[in-house]
MOPAC internal coordinates of N, CA, C and O (Angstrom, degrees):
PM7 1SCF
backbone

  N    0.0000 0     0.00 0     0.00 0    0    0    0
  C    1.4485 1     0.00 0     0.00 0    1    0    0
  C    1.5296 1   112.30 1     0.00 0    2    1    0
  O    1.2310 1   120.42 1   143.50 1    3    2    1
  N    1.3033 1   116.80 1   -36.50 1    3    2    1
  C    1.4378 1   120.17 1  -178.89 1    5    3    2
  C    1.5042 1   112.17 1   -67.05 1    6    5    3
  O    1.2310 1   120.45 1   146.96 1    7    6    5
  N    1.3244 1   116.74 1   -33.04 1    7    6    5
  C    1.4548 1   121.32 1  -178.12 1    9    7    6
  C    1.5267 1   111.38 1   -60.61 1   10    9    7
  O    1.2310 1   120.44 1   142.18 1   11   10    9
  N    1.3407 1   116.76 1   -37.82 1   11   10    9
  C    1.4681 1   120.77 1   178.35 1   13   11   10
  C    1.5248 1   111.52 1   -60.57 1   14   13   11
  O    1.2310 1   120.92 1   139.39 1   15   14   13
  N    1.3228 1   115.84 1   -40.61 1   15   14   13
  C    1.4590 1   119.57 1   179.41 1   17   15   14
  C    1.5131 1   111.71 1   -64.33 1   18   17   15
  O    1.2310 1   120.64 1   139.06 1   19   18   17
  N    1.3382 1   116.38 1   -40.94 1   19   18   17
  C    1.4569 1   120.16 1   178.72 1   21   19   18
  C    1.5332 1   111.70 1   -65.51 1   22   21   19
  O    1.2310 1   120.30 1   139.24 1   23   22   21
  N    1.2861 1   117.03 1   -40.76 1   23   22   21
  C    1.4524 1   121.67 1   177.87 1   25   23   22
  C    1.5273 1   110.38 1   -63.25 1   26   25   23
  O    1.2310 1   120.89 1   134.79 1   27   26   25
  N    1.3177 1   115.91 1   -45.21 1   27   26   25
  C    1.4696 1   120.59 1  -179.55 1   29   27   26
  C    1.5492 1   109.96 1   -65.18 1   30   29   27
  O    1.2310 1   120.54 1   140.61 1   31   30   29
  N    1.3374 1   116.58 1   -39.39 1   31   30   29
  C    1.4663 1   119.94 1   178.13 1   33   31   30
  C    1.5237 1   110.09 1   -65.48 1   34   33   31
  O    1.2310 1   119.46 1   138.14 1   35   34   33
  N    1.3051 1   118.64 1   -41.86 1   35   34   33
  C    1.4630 1   121.87 1  -179.05 1   37   35   34
  C    1.5279 1   110.10 1   -64.88 1   38   37   35
  O    1.2310 1   119.97 1   138.12 1   39   38   37
  N    1.3179 1   117.65 1   -41.88 1   39   38   37
  C    1.4586 1   119.72 1   177.92 1   41   39   38
  C    1.5138 1   111.94 1   -66.00 1   42   41   39
  O    1.2310 1   119.81 1   139.20 1   43   42   41
  N    1.3119 1   117.98 1   -40.80 1   43   42   41
  C    1.4448 1   120.18 1   177.61 1   45   43   42
  C    1.5262 1   112.32 1   -65.13 1   46   45   43
  O    1.2310 1   120.17 1   140.01 1   47   46   45
  N    1.3251 1   117.29 1   -39.99 1   47   46   45
  C    1.4720 1   120.66 1   178.26 1   49   47   46
  C    1.4797 1   111.17 1   -64.10 1   50   49   47
  O    1.2310 1   119.57 1   135.77 1   51   50   49
  N    1.3562 1   118.43 1   -44.23 1   51   50   49
  C    1.4727 1   119.72 1  -178.87 1   53   51   50
  C    1.5199 1   112.42 1   -69.60 1   54   53   51
  O    1.2310 1   120.17 1   151.64 1   55   54   53
  N    1.3242 1   117.29 1   -28.36 1   55   54   53
  C    1.4569 1   120.24 1   178.22 1   57   55   54
  C    1.5314 1   111.85 1   -72.40 1   58   57   55
  O    1.2310 1   120.07 1   158.90 1   59   58   57
  N    1.3183 1   117.48 1   -21.10 1   59   58   57
  C    1.4662 1   121.49 1  -177.29 1   61   59   58
  C    1.5254 1   113.13 1   -89.04 1   62   61   59
  O    1.2310 1   119.90 1   176.94 1   63   62   61
  N    1.3133 1   117.79 1    -3.06 1   63   62   61
  C    1.4837 1   118.97 1  -179.80 1   65   63   62
  C    1.4953 1   108.41 1   -70.49 1   66   65   63
  O    1.2310 1   120.63 1   -34.35 1   67   66   65
  N    1.3666 1   116.40 1   145.65 1   67   66   65
  C    1.4571 1   119.94 1  -179.87 1   69   67   66
  C    1.4959 1   111.41 1   -66.83 1   70   69   67
  O    1.2310 1   119.55 1   -27.64 1   71   70   69
  N    1.3305 1   118.47 1   152.36 1   71   70   69
  C    1.4590 1   121.53 1   177.02 1   73   71   70
  C    1.5455 1   109.00 1   -67.82 1   74   73   71
  O    1.2310 1   120.01 1   -24.05 1   75   74   73
  N    1.3231 1   117.59 1   155.95 1   75   74   73
  C    1.4711 1   119.40 1   179.24 1   77   75   74
  C    1.5286 1   110.24 1   -65.30 1   78   77   75
  O    1.2310 1   121.72 1   -33.23 1   79   78   77
  N    1.3358 1   114.32 1   146.77 1   79   78   77
  C    1.4600 1   119.77 1   179.34 1   81   79   78
  C    1.5411 1   109.33 1   -70.34 1   82   81   79
  O    1.2310 1   121.11 1   -34.94 1   83   82   81
  N    1.3014 1   115.48 1   145.06 1   83   82   81
  C    1.4670 1   120.97 1   179.87 1   85   83   82
  C    1.5319 1   110.03 1   -72.61 1   86   85   83
  O    1.2310 1   121.23 1   -19.43 1   87   86   85
  N    1.3204 1   115.25 1   160.57 1   87   86   85
  C    1.4759 1   119.76 1   176.39 1   89   87   86
  C    1.5284 1   111.50 1   -60.62 1   90   89   87
  O    1.2310 1   120.54 1   142.06 1   91   90   89
  N    1.3264 1   116.57 1   -37.94 1   91   90   89
  C    1.4651 1   120.63 1   179.91 1   93   91   90
  C    1.5488 1   111.34 1   -66.39 1   94   93   91
  O    1.2310 1   120.72 1   149.01 1   95   94   93
  N    1.3358 1   116.23 1   -30.99 1   95   94   93
  C    1.4484 1   119.36 1   177.77 1   97   95   94
  C    1.5325 1   110.73 1   -77.17 1   98   97   95
  O    1.2310 1   120.06 1   140.21 1   99   98   97
  N    1.3113 1   117.48 1   -39.79 1   99   98   97
  C    1.4603 1   121.33 1   179.52 1  101   99   98
  C    1.5217 1   113.31 1   -67.64 1  102  101   99
  O    1.2310 1   120.57 1   139.79 1  103  102  101
  N    1.3269 1   116.52 1   -40.21 1  103  102  101
  C    1.4727 1   121.86 1   179.33 1  105  103  102
  C    1.5165 1   107.47 1  -120.93 1  106  105  103
  O    1.2310 1   120.83 1   -90.13 1  107  106  105
  N    1.3385 1   116.01 1    89.87 1  107  106  105
  C    1.4886 1   120.06 1  -171.10 1  109  107  106
  C    1.5356 1   112.95 1   -67.11 1  110  109  107
  O    1.2310 1   121.48 1   -17.45 1  111  110  109
  N    1.3301 1   114.77 1   162.55 1  111  110  109
  C    1.4621 1   121.92 1  -178.11 1  113  111  110
  C    1.5243 1   112.24 1   -65.52 1  114  113  111
  O    1.2310 1   120.23 1   148.37 1  115  114  113
  N    1.3212 1   117.16 1   -31.63 1  115  114  113
  C    1.4569 1   122.12 1   177.43 1  117  115  114
  C    1.5306 1   108.59 1  -132.76 1  118  117  115
  O    1.2310 1   121.05 1   -43.22 1  119  118  117
  N    1.3311 1   115.60 1   136.78 1  119  118  117
  C    1.4627 1   121.69 1   177.18 1  121  119  118
  C    1.5167 1   108.22 1  -126.61 1  122  121  119
  O    1.2310 1   120.65 1   -50.63 1  123  122  121
  N    1.3305 1   116.36 1   129.37 1  123  122  121
  C    1.4474 1   123.81 1   177.93 1  125  123  122
  C    1.5336 1   112.97 1    55.59 1  126  125  123
  O    1.2310 1   120.71 1  -150.76 1  127  126  125
  N    1.3061 1   116.25 1    29.24 1  127  126  125
  C    1.4616 1   124.68 1   174.79 1  129  127  126
  C    1.5333 1   115.47 1    60.40 1  130  129  127
  O    1.2310 1   119.37 1  -179.48 1  131  130  129
  N    1.3411 1   118.80 1     0.52 1  131  130  129
  C    1.4599 1   119.24 1   179.62 1  133  131  130
  C    1.5322 1   112.59 1  -126.41 1  134  133  131
  O    1.2310 1   119.67 1   166.63 1  135  134  133
  N    1.2994 1   118.24 1   -13.37 1  135  134  133
  C    1.4608 1   122.44 1  -179.89 1  137  135  134
  C    1.5304 1   109.34 1  -105.10 1  138  137  135
  O    1.2310 1   119.91 1   -55.72 1  139  138  137
  N    1.3252 1   117.77 1   124.28 1  139  138  137
  C    1.4348 1   121.96 1  -179.49 1  141  139  138
  C    1.5221 1   110.03 1  -114.14 1  142  141  139
  O    1.2310 1   120.95 1   -48.05 1  143  142  141
  N    1.3398 1   115.79 1   131.95 1  143  142  141
  C    1.4643 1   121.29 1   179.34 1  145  143  142
  C    1.5077 1   109.51 1   -72.06 1  146  145  143
  O    1.2310 1   120.29 1   -52.27 1  147  146  145
  N    1.3409 1   117.05 1   127.73 1  147  146  145
  C    1.4541 1   122.25 1   179.37 1  149  147  146
  C    1.5188 1   112.49 1  -101.51 1  150  149  147
  O    1.2310 1   120.23 1   151.87 1  151  150  149
  N    1.3205 1   117.17 1   -28.13 1  151  150  149
  C    1.4687 1   120.28 1   178.35 1  153  151  150
  C    1.5384 1   109.89 1  -151.93 1  154  153  151
  O    1.2310 1   121.50 1   -23.66 1  155  154  153
  N    1.3010 1   114.73 1   156.34 1  155  154  153
  C    1.4645 1   120.95 1   178.51 1  157  155  154
  C    1.5145 1   107.46 1  -154.22 1  158  157  155
  O    1.2310 1   120.63 1   -51.09 1  159  158  157
  N    1.3325 1   116.39 1   128.91 1  159  158  157
  C    1.4608 1   119.99 1   176.35 1  161  159  158
  C    1.5396 1   111.05 1  -152.62 1  162  161  159
  O    1.2310 1   120.90 1   -22.04 1  163  162  161
  N    1.3223 1   115.89 1   157.96 1  163  162  161
  C    1.4461 1   121.08 1   177.62 1  165  163  162
  C    1.5323 1   109.82 1   -78.53 1  166  165  163
  O    1.2310 1   121.29 1   -30.12 1  167  166  165
  N    1.3176 1   115.13 1   149.88 1  167  166  165
  C    1.4600 1   120.99 1   177.96 1  169  167  166
  C    1.5233 1   107.95 1  -121.09 1  170  169  167
  O    1.2310 1   120.28 1   -17.73 1  171  170  169
  N    1.3235 1   117.07 1   162.27 1  171  170  169
  C    1.4331 1   121.42 1   173.96 1  173  171  170
  C    1.4970 1   109.05 1   -74.99 1  174  173  171
  O    1.2310 1   119.62 1   -56.52 1  175  174  173
  N    1.3602 1   118.33 1   123.48 1  175  174  173
  C    1.4820 1   120.52 1  -179.94 1  177  175  174
  C    1.5297 1   110.94 1   -60.54 1  178  177  175
  O    1.2310 1   119.88 1   -37.00 1  179  178  177
  N    1.3566 1   117.84 1   143.00 1  179  178  177
  C    1.4527 1   120.49 1  -176.65 1  181  179  178
  C    1.5302 1   114.95 1   -76.81 1  182  181  179
  O    1.2310 1   120.62 1   162.50 1  183  182  181
  N    1.3518 1   116.43 1   -17.50 1  183  182  181
  C    1.4708 1   119.89 1  -178.62 1  185  183  182
  C    1.5208 1   109.30 1  -152.66 1  186  185  183
  O    1.2310 1   121.55 1   -11.80 1  187  186  185
  N    1.3354 1   114.64 1   168.20 1  187  186  185
  C    1.4794 1   119.07 1  -175.10 1  189  187  186
  C    1.5633 1   111.01 1   -72.00 1  190  189  187
  O    1.2310 1   119.89 1   158.11 1  191  190  189
  N    1.3059 1   117.81 1   -21.89 1  191  190  189
  C    1.4789 1   120.07 1   179.59 1  193  191  190
  C    1.5417 1   110.81 1   -76.68 1  194  193  191
  O    1.2310 1   120.63 1   174.90 1  195  194  193
  N    1.3453 1   116.40 1    -5.10 1  195  194  193
  C    1.4716 1   121.67 1   179.79 1  197  195  194
  C    1.5217 1   107.52 1  -115.88 1  198  197  195
  O    1.2310 1   119.08 1   -82.60 1  199  198  197
  N    1.3347 1   119.36 1    97.40 1  199  198  197
  C    1.4489 1   119.46 1  -177.60 1  201  199  198
  C    1.5362 1   114.80 1   -73.61 1  202  201  199
  O    1.2310 1   119.89 1   152.53 1  203  202  201
  N    1.3520 1   117.82 1   -27.47 1  203  202  201
  C    1.4584 1   120.18 1  -178.48 1  205  203  202
  C    1.5160 1   110.89 1  -137.79 1  206  205  203
  O    1.2310 1   120.97 1   -33.01 1  207  206  205
  N    1.3408 1   115.76 1   146.99 1  207  206  205
  C    1.4599 1   121.60 1   176.01 1  209  207  206
  C    1.5262 1   108.37 1  -147.14 1  210  209  207
  O    1.2310 1   121.15 1   -35.79 1  211  210  209
  N    1.3671 1   115.40 1   144.21 1  211  210  209
  C    1.4495 1   122.00 1  -179.05 1  213  211  210
  C    1.4967 1   110.57 1  -137.00 1  214  213  211
  O    1.2310 1   121.71 1   -28.43 1  215  214  213
  N    1.3506 1   114.33 1   151.57 1  215  214  213
  C    1.4629 1   120.21 1   175.06 1  217  215  214
  C    1.5203 1   108.94 1  -126.73 1  218  217  215
  O    1.2310 1   120.74 1   -46.79 1  219  218  217
  N    1.3116 1   116.19 1   133.21 1  219  218  217
  C    1.4778 1   121.74 1   178.51 1  221  219  218
  C    1.5131 1   109.82 1  -131.59 1  222  221  219
  O    1.2310 1   120.67 1   -37.70 1  223  222  221
  N    1.3134 1   116.32 1   142.30 1  223  222  221
  C    1.4566 1   122.18 1   175.58 1  225  223  222
  C    1.5212 1   108.15 1  -108.99 1  226  225  223
  O    1.2310 1   121.12 1   -46.67 1  227  226  225
  N    1.3311 1   115.47 1   133.33 1  227  226  225
  C    1.4714 1   122.51 1   179.78 1  229  227  226
  C    1.5229 1   110.27 1  -122.02 1  230  229  227
  O    1.2310 1   121.34 1   -32.74 1  231  230  229
  N    1.3383 1   115.05 1   147.26 1  231  230  229
  C    1.4439 1   122.12 1   172.81 1  233  231  230
  C    1.5134 1   109.53 1  -127.06 1  234  233  231
  O    1.2310 1   121.28 1   -34.53 1  235  234  233
  N    1.2914 1   115.17 1   145.47 1  235  234  233
  C    1.4617 1   122.75 1   178.91 1  237  235  234
  C    1.5232 1   106.04 1  -173.39 1  238  237  235
  O    1.2310 1   120.09 1    56.41 1  239  238  237
  N    1.3384 1   117.43 1  -123.59 1  239  238  237
  C    1.4793 1   119.41 1   172.90 1  241  239  238
  C    1.5320 1   109.35 1   -78.59 1  242  241  239
  O    1.2310 1   121.01 1  -124.80 1  243  242  241
  N    1.3289 1   115.67 1    55.20 1  243  242  241
  C    1.4576 1   123.52 1  -177.37 1  245  243  242
  C    1.5151 1   109.84 1   135.77 1  246  245  243
  O    1.2310 1   120.78 1     8.93 1  247  246  245
  N    1.3173 1   116.12 1  -171.07 1  247  246  245
  C    1.4410 1   122.04 1   177.90 1  249  247  246
  C    1.5172 1   109.84 1  -125.48 1  250  249  247
  O    1.2310 1   120.70 1   -41.44 1  251  250  249
  N    1.3208 1   116.27 1   138.56 1  251  250  249
  C    1.4739 1   118.59 1   177.24 1  253  251  250
  C    1.5242 1   109.99 1  -147.02 1  254  253  251
  O    1.2310 1   121.92 1   -23.50 1  255  254  253
  N    1.3338 1   113.93 1   156.50 1  255  254  253
  C    1.4443 1   122.27 1   178.35 1  257  255  254
  C    1.5261 1   108.11 1  -122.69 1  258  257  255
  O    1.2310 1   121.61 1   -45.13 1  259  258  257
  N    1.3297 1   114.53 1   134.87 1  259  258  257
  C    1.4650 1   119.84 1  -179.60 1  261  259  258
  C    1.5483 1   107.86 1  -117.41 1  262  261  259
  O    1.2310 1   121.35 1   -57.50 1  263  262  261
  N    1.3555 1   115.02 1   122.50 1  263  262  261
  C    1.4512 1   120.55 1   172.04 1  265  263  262
  C    1.5212 1   106.04 1  -105.25 1  266  265  263
  O    1.2310 1   121.19 1   -58.25 1  267  266  265
  N    1.3430 1   115.32 1   121.75 1  267  266  265
  C    1.4705 1   120.14 1  -177.86 1  269  267  266
  C    1.5254 1   108.50 1  -116.26 1  270  269  267
  O    1.2310 1   120.74 1   -54.51 1  271  270  269
  N    1.3339 1   116.18 1   125.49 1  271  270  269
  C    1.4509 1   122.07 1   179.44 1  273  271  270
  C    1.5133 1   109.12 1  -114.52 1  274  273  271
  O    1.2310 1   120.13 1   -52.77 1  275  274  273
  N    1.3188 1   117.35 1   127.23 1  275  274  273
  C    1.4702 1   123.06 1  -179.94 1  277  275  274
  C    1.5311 1   106.99 1  -101.31 1  278  277  275
  O    1.2310 1   121.04 1   -64.65 1  279  278  277
  N    1.3339 1   115.62 1   115.35 1  279  278  277
  C    1.4644 1   121.07 1   179.90 1  281  279  278
  C    1.5156 1   109.93 1   -89.84 1  282  281  279
  O    1.2310 1   121.07 1   -16.21 1  283  282  281
  N    1.3063 1   115.55 1   163.79 1  283  282  281
  C    1.4647 1   120.54 1   175.37 1  285  283  282
  C    1.5097 1   112.07 1   -71.31 1  286  285  283
  O    1.2310 1   120.67 1   146.76 1  287  286  285
  N    1.3583 1   116.33 1   -33.24 1  287  286  285
  C    1.4651 1   121.68 1   179.20 1  289  287  286
  C    1.5387 1   107.60 1  -137.02 1  290  289  287
  O    1.2310 1   121.22 1   -24.91 1  291  290  289
  N    1.3444 1   115.28 1   155.09 1  291  290  289
  C    1.4590 1   120.32 1  -176.18 1  293  291  290
  C    1.5334 1   111.95 1   -65.56 1  294  293  291
  O    1.2310 1   119.04 1   151.62 1  295  294  293
  N    1.3131 1   119.44 1   -28.38 1  295  294  293
  C    1.4543 1   121.64 1   179.46 1  297  295  294
  C    1.5098 1   112.63 1   -61.50 1  298  297  295
  O    1.2310 1   120.09 1   146.73 1  299  298  297
  N    1.3064 1   117.43 1   -33.27 1  299  298  297
  C    1.4829 1   121.57 1   177.80 1  301  299  298
  C    1.4923 1   110.56 1   -65.61 1  302  301  299
  O    1.2310 1   120.02 1   135.72 1  303  302  301
  N    1.3272 1   117.57 1   -44.28 1  303  302  301
  C    1.4645 1   121.12 1   178.97 1  305  303  302
  C    1.5085 1   111.82 1   -64.12 1  306  305  303
  O    1.2310 1   120.79 1   138.32 1  307  306  305
  N    1.3212 1   116.09 1   -41.68 1  307  306  305
  C    1.4597 1   120.89 1   177.39 1  309  307  306
  C    1.5399 1   111.35 1   -62.47 1  310  309  307
  O    1.2310 1   120.65 1   136.60 1  311  310  309
  N    1.3160 1   116.37 1   -43.40 1  311  310  309
  C    1.4455 1   120.74 1   179.21 1  313  311  310
  C    1.5362 1   111.46 1   -64.17 1  314  313  311
  O    1.2310 1   120.61 1   141.44 1  315  314  313
  N    1.3010 1   116.44 1   -38.56 1  315  314  313
  C    1.4885 1   119.10 1   177.49 1  317  315  314
  C    1.5075 1   110.71 1   -61.48 1  318  317  315
  O    1.2310 1   120.47 1   137.77 1  319  318  317
  N    1.3539 1   116.71 1   -42.23 1  319  318  317
  C    1.4690 1   119.62 1  -179.51 1  321  319  318
  C    1.5251 1   111.23 1   -67.70 1  322  321  319
  O    1.2310 1   119.28 1   149.18 1  323  322  321
  N    1.3219 1   118.98 1   -30.82 1  323  322  321
  C    1.4387 1   122.76 1   179.57 1  325  323  322
  C    1.5257 1   112.83 1   -73.74 1  326  325  323
  O    1.2310 1   120.49 1   147.27 1  327  326  325
  N    1.3379 1   116.66 1   -32.73 1  327  326  325
  C    1.4729 1   119.73 1  -174.57 1  329  327  326
  C    1.5276 1   114.18 1  -105.41 1  330  329  327
  O    1.2310 1   120.14 1  -175.28 1  331  330  329
  N    1.3213 1   117.35 1     4.72 1  331  330  329
  C    1.4514 1   119.32 1  -178.92 1  333  331  330
  C    1.5148 1   111.54 1   -70.39 1  334  333  331
  O    1.2310 1   119.88 1   -45.77 1  335  334  333
  N    1.3097 1   117.84 1   134.23 1  335  334  333
  C    1.4749 1   122.61 1   177.60 1  337  335  334
  C    1.5105 1   108.05 1   -82.52 1  338  337  335
  O    1.2310 1   121.52 1   -65.92 1  339  338  337
  N    1.3501 1   114.69 1   114.08 1  339  338  337
  C    1.4544 1   120.55 1  -176.85 1  341  339  338
  C    1.5358 1   110.51 1   -74.65 1  342  341  339
  O    1.2310 1   121.99 1   -35.88 1  343  342  341
  N    1.3320 1   113.79 1   144.12 1  343  342  341
  C    1.4580 1   121.54 1   175.70 1  345  343  342
  C    1.5197 1   107.27 1  -130.62 1  346  345  343
  O    1.2310 1   120.96 1    -7.35 1  347  346  345
  N    1.3148 1   115.76 1   172.65 1  347  346  345
  C    1.4733 1   119.65 1  -179.57 1  349  347  346
  C    1.5217 1   110.25 1   -65.82 1  350  349  347
  O    1.2310 1   121.20 1   -33.01 1  351  350  349
  N    1.3108 1   115.31 1   146.99 1  351  350  349
  C    1.4631 1   123.41 1   177.12 1  353  351  350
  C    1.5214 1   113.33 1    59.77 1  354  353  351
  O    1.2310 1   120.38 1  -142.45 1  355  354  353
  N    1.3176 1   116.88 1    37.55 1  355  354  353
  C    1.4527 1   120.53 1   174.43 1  357  355  354
  C    1.5201 1   110.58 1  -133.48 1  358  357  355
  O    1.2310 1   121.51 1   -26.59 1  359  358  357
  N    1.3166 1   114.72 1   153.41 1  359  358  357
  C    1.4689 1   123.14 1   174.32 1  361  359  358
  C    1.5147 1   105.08 1  -136.68 1  362  361  359
  O    1.2310 1   120.24 1   -42.74 1  363  362  361
  N    1.3230 1   117.14 1   137.26 1  363  362  361
  C    1.4601 1   122.41 1   172.75 1  365  363  362
  C    1.5180 1   109.89 1  -124.91 1  366  365  363
  O    1.2310 1   121.10 1   -33.92 1  367  366  365
  N    1.3472 1   115.51 1   146.08 1  367  366  365
  C    1.4434 1   120.56 1   172.17 1  369  367  366
  C    1.5126 1   109.99 1  -154.56 1  370  369  367
  O    1.2310 1   120.58 1   -17.13 1  371  370  369
  N    1.2913 1   116.49 1   162.87 1  371  370  369
  C    1.4602 1   121.03 1   175.86 1  373  371  370
  C    1.5278 1   108.31 1  -126.73 1  374  373  371
  O    1.2310 1   121.26 1   -30.40 1  375  374  373
  N    1.3085 1   115.19 1   149.60 1  375  374  373
  C    1.4501 1   120.92 1   174.01 1  377  375  374
  C    1.5269 1   107.02 1  -148.74 1  378  377  375
  O    1.2310 1   121.24 1   -67.18 1  379  378  377
  N    1.3247 1   115.24 1   112.82 1  379  378  377
  C    1.4615 1   118.96 1  -176.67 1  381  379  378
  C    1.5020 1   111.43 1    61.67 1  382  381  379
  O    1.2310 1   120.82 1    55.93 1  383  382  381
  N    1.3220 1   116.04 1  -124.07 1  383  382  381
  C    1.4985 1   119.46 1  -179.67 1  385  383  382
  C    1.5156 1   111.59 1   -88.88 1  386  385  383
  O    1.2310 1   119.26 1  -176.32 1  387  386  385
  N    1.3187 1   119.01 1     3.68 1  387  386  385
  C    1.4565 1   119.85 1  -174.13 1  389  387  386
  C    1.5298 1   112.25 1  -105.25 1  390  389  387
  O    1.2310 1   121.03 1   -44.72 1  391  390  389
  N    1.3638 1   115.64 1   135.28 1  391  390  389
  C    1.4397 1   121.68 1   173.15 1  393  391  390
  C    1.5209 1   105.23 1  -115.70 1  394  393  391
  O    1.2310 1   120.65 1   -47.11 1  395  394  393
  N    1.3332 1   116.37 1   132.89 1  395  394  393
  C    1.4696 1   121.11 1  -175.95 1  397  395  394
  C    1.5233 1   109.59 1  -123.92 1  398  397  395
  O    1.2310 1   120.88 1   -48.60 1  399  398  397
  N    1.3216 1   115.92 1   131.40 1  399  398  397
  C    1.4327 1   124.50 1   173.81 1  401  399  398
  C    1.5093 1   107.37 1  -116.39 1  402  401  399
  O    1.2310 1   121.08 1   -60.58 1  403  402  401
  N    1.3339 1   115.54 1   119.42 1  403  402  401
  C    1.4766 1   121.07 1  -177.08 1  405  403  402
  C    1.5154 1   108.66 1  -116.20 1  406  405  403
  O    1.2310 1   120.53 1   -55.78 1  407  406  405
  N    1.3397 1   116.59 1   124.22 1  407  406  405
  C    1.4766 1   122.30 1   178.20 1  409  407  406
  C    1.5175 1   108.23 1  -119.19 1  410  409  407
  O    1.2310 1   120.23 1   -43.70 1  411  410  409
  N    1.3135 1   117.16 1   136.30 1  411  410  409
  C    1.4513 1   118.65 1  -177.28 1  413  411  410
  C    1.5340 1   109.81 1  -134.03 1  414  413  411
  O    1.2310 1   122.82 1   -17.79 1  415  414  413
  N    1.3346 1   112.19 1   162.21 1  415  414  413
  C    1.4529 1   121.28 1   172.81 1  417  415  414
  C    1.5213 1   107.30 1  -140.67 1  418  417  415
  O    1.2310 1   120.29 1   -46.87 1  419  418  417
  N    1.2775 1   117.04 1   133.13 1  419  418  417
  C    1.4635 1   123.61 1   177.54 1  421  419  418
  C    1.5358 1   113.56 1    52.61 1  422  421  419
  O    1.2310 1   120.16 1  -137.13 1  423  422  421
  N    1.3272 1   117.30 1    42.87 1  423  422  421
  C    1.4612 1   119.57 1  -178.61 1  425  423  422
  C    1.5327 1   110.20 1  -101.72 1  426  425  423
  O    1.2310 1   121.10 1   -36.87 1  427  426  425
  N    1.3073 1   115.51 1   143.13 1  427  426  425
  C    1.4665 1   122.36 1   173.26 1  429  427  426
  C    1.5131 1   107.81 1   -66.45 1  430  429  427
  O    1.2310 1   120.42 1   -50.07 1  431  430  429
  N    1.3424 1   116.81 1   129.93 1  431  430  429
  C    1.4953 1   121.24 1  -175.89 1  433  431  430
  C    1.5111 1   113.78 1   -60.01 1  434  433  431
  O    1.2310 1   120.20 1   135.74 1  435  434  433
  N    1.3263 1   117.21 1   -44.26 1  435  434  433
  C    1.4600 1   120.17 1  -179.76 1  437  435  434
  C    1.5169 1   111.90 1   -65.61 1  438  437  435
  O    1.2310 1   120.70 1   138.29 1  439  438  437
  N    1.3057 1   116.27 1   -41.71 1  439  438  437
  C    1.4671 1   121.16 1   177.79 1  441  439  438
  C    1.5186 1   111.26 1   -65.19 1  442  441  439
  O    1.2310 1   120.90 1   143.14 1  443  442  441
  N    1.3291 1   115.88 1   -36.86 1  443  442  441
  C    1.4717 1   120.29 1   178.02 1  445  443  442
  C    1.5345 1   110.56 1   -66.55 1  446  445  443
  O    1.2310 1   120.00 1   137.52 1  447  446  445
  N    1.3114 1   117.60 1   -42.48 1  447  446  445
  C    1.4550 1   120.37 1   176.97 1  449  447  446
  C    1.5222 1   111.68 1   -63.04 1  450  449  447
  O    1.2310 1   120.59 1   140.77 1  451  450  449
  N    1.3224 1   116.48 1   -39.23 1  451  450  449
  C    1.4577 1   119.60 1   177.31 1  453  451  450
  C    1.5187 1   111.26 1   -65.82 1  454  453  451
  O    1.2310 1   120.14 1   142.42 1  455  454  453
  N    1.3237 1   117.33 1   -37.58 1  455  454  453
  C    1.4881 1   121.22 1   176.27 1  457  455  454
  C    1.5204 1   110.45 1   -61.42 1  458  457  455
  O    1.2310 1   120.12 1   132.80 1  459  458  457
  N    1.2978 1   117.39 1   -47.20 1  459  458  457
  C    1.4873 1   120.74 1  -178.28 1  461  459  458
  C    1.5408 1   109.48 1   -62.46 1  462  461  459
  O    1.2310 1   120.02 1   134.41 1  463  462  461
  N    1.2962 1   117.56 1   -45.59 1  463  462  461
  C    1.4842 1   120.69 1   179.27 1  465  463  462
  C    1.5275 1   111.00 1   -61.19 1  466  465  463
  O    1.2310 1   120.37 1   135.36 1  467  466  465
  N    1.3302 1   116.91 1   -44.64 1  467  466  465
  C    1.4689 1   121.63 1  -179.40 1  469  467  466
  C    1.5335 1   110.94 1   -63.37 1  470  469  467
  O    1.2310 1   120.63 1   136.70 1  471  470  469
  N    1.3165 1   116.41 1   -43.30 1  471  470  469
  C    1.4896 1   120.80 1  -178.75 1  473  471  470
  C    1.5517 1   109.90 1   -67.64 1  474  473  471
  O    1.2310 1   120.49 1   138.89 1  475  474  473
  N    1.3329 1   116.67 1   -41.11 1  475  474  473
  C    1.4762 1   118.91 1   177.54 1  477  475  474
  C    1.5342 1   109.11 1   -60.95 1  478  477  475
  O    1.2310 1   120.34 1   136.67 1  479  478  477
  N    1.3071 1   116.96 1   -43.33 1  479  478  477
  C    1.4457 1   119.89 1  -178.76 1  481  479  478
  C    1.5312 1   110.67 1   -65.02 1  482  481  479
  O    1.2310 1   120.42 1   139.88 1  483  482  481
  N    1.3209 1   116.79 1   -40.12 1  483  482  481
  C    1.4506 1   122.49 1  -179.52 1  485  483  482
  C    1.5394 1   113.42 1   -63.71 1  486  485  483
  O    1.2310 1   122.09 1   141.03 1  487  486  485
  N    1.3325 1   113.61 1   -38.97 1  487  486  485
  C    1.4759 1   117.33 1  -179.11 1  489  487  486
  C    1.5181 1   110.76 1   -72.32 1  490  489  487
  O    1.2310 1   120.10 1   180.00 1  491  490  489

């Protein structure tokens, strides 16, 4: 009899979880009042622990591309940031269940730092 209560409680708890955030909410149309999103599309996730991935292109004081990966658990995003092979003109960070890879070309350094801070805060 107790098992039924646990199953009912588990179903009720999972039904109360908030719906996933949309790509438009995760990667806003404007960031830090100077960066404007020019494109946004879904990508194929690189692994099964990543159910969703998106890519957005922004223009402002330069051009940059943001790849956002939504993990099932925050530990996966943290692990991705720890093991990512860094290359020139890239920044990676994780926040909660999100791992972000930012690539830029010809971007103003101060504006780029402000973009990263604003996106971290938004996530």
